[in-house]
C-alpha positions in Angstrom: 100.9 66.7 96.5 98.5 69.2 98.0 101.3 71.0 99.8 103.3 71.4 96.5 100.3 73.0 94.8 99.6 75.3 97.8 103.2 76.4 98.0 103.4 77.0 94.3 100.3 79.2 94.4 101.7 81.0 97.4 105.0 81.7 95.6 103.2 82.9 92.5 101.1 85.3 94.7 104.2 86.6 96.5 106.1 87.3 93.2 103.0 89.0 91.8 102.6 91.2 94.9 106.3 92.2 94.9 106.2 93.0 91.1 103.1 95.2 91.6 104.7 97.0 94.6 107.7 97.7 92.4 105.6 99.0 89.6 103.6 101.2 92.0 106.9 102.6 93.5 108.3 103.4 90.0 105.1 105.1 88.9 103.8 106.9 92.0 105.9 106.1 95.1 109.0 108.1 94.2 106.9 111.2 93.4 104.9 110.8 96.7 108.1 110.3 98.7 109.8 113.3 97.1 106.7 115.5 97.6 106.6 114.6 101.3 110.3 115.3 101.8 110.1 118.7 100.1 106.9 119.5 102.1 108.7 118.5 105.3 111.6 120.8 104.5 109.3 123.8 103.8 107.1 123.4 106.9 108.3 124.1 110.4 109.3 121.1 112.5 106.5 121.8 115.1 103.9 120.8 112.5 105.3 117.2 112.4 105.6 116.9 116.2 109.3 116.2 116.1 110.4 119.1 118.3 107.5 119.1 120.8 107.8 117.1 123.9 104.2 117.8 124.9 101.6 116.6 122.5 99.2 119.4 123.5 101.6 122.0 122.0 100.8 120.6 118.6 97.1 121.2 119.2 97.7 124.8 120.1 99.1 125.6 116.6 95.9 124.3 114.9 93.3 126.9 113.7 89.8 127.0 115.2 87.8 124.3 113.5 84.5 126.1 114.1 85.7 129.2 112.3 87.0 127.1 109.4 83.7 125.2 109.1 81.8 128.4 109.1 84.0 129.8 106.3 83.5 126.5 104.4 79.7 126.8 104.8 79.8 130.4 103.4 81.9 129.3 100.5 79.5 126.4 99.6 76.5 128.8 99.9 78.2 131.3 97.5 79.1 128.5 95.0 75.5 127.0 95.1 73.8 130.3 94.3 72.1 130.3 90.9 73.5 132.8 88.5 
């Protein structure tokens, strides 16, 4: 008796999860997938690490994080100045 109740609840939960996943895919998933595919086509293959045999080559293409953070700090200071 207990096993029947547990299995029924399990089946209901599984059907609900599959239905919610389907709704998510119809509403957001297709758009996210198509955006990723179009972004992948516009960027060079080295950005995704597909062409590189050495993982360190990917790190060489990244900009300097210290410089980026200093630019970000300057931007936040400019935006926070009272007018």
